[in-house]
N, C-alpha and C positions, 0 to 999 in steps of 0.2 A: 588452489581452487579459486576460480573466478566468481566474483559476485556480480549480479546483474541488477540494473537500476531502471526505473521507468521515469522518463522525463515528462512531467505532466504539462509542461509548456509546449513542447514540440510533439508529444505523443510517441516519441521514439524510445526504443529499448537501447540501453547503453551497457557495454561490457566494461565493468569497473566504473568508478565514479568519474565521469567526464565533465559534467556540468555543475553549476552551482548547487550547493546542498539545498537551497530553498526551492530549486526547480525540479528536484527529483525525489522519488520515493524508493525505498529499498533499505537494505539489499534483499534480493531474492536469490534463491539457490539455482534457479534455471532461467534460461531466456524465456521459456514458455510461461513460467510463473510471473515474470516481470511484465510480459505482454498483457497478462490478465490483471495487472495492478489495479486499474479502476474498479473492476468487479470485486476483487479481494478487499479493497479499502471500503467500498460501499457495504459489503457484507459485514465486515468488522464493525462499521459504524452502526448498522442495524442491530447487531448483537449487543453492542455496548449500550445502545439506547434502551433495548428491551431489558437488559440487566439493571440499568439505572431505574427504569420504571418499576420493575419488580421490587427493588430496594425501597422505593418511595411507598409502594403499596404495603410493605411490611411495617412502615412507621406508624 
């Protein structure tokens, strides 16, 4: 099964790791998921920030 990567330098979706590891995000299970990588990453960052803020509030 092929993994898909999002190259955040070029904005391109790659089938398999083609570019430098520092230039890509993934792996993703589908091409469509890799194409949505910026949205997915932003959502994860918001979720982690909210969880961290909640942990600080408990202290």
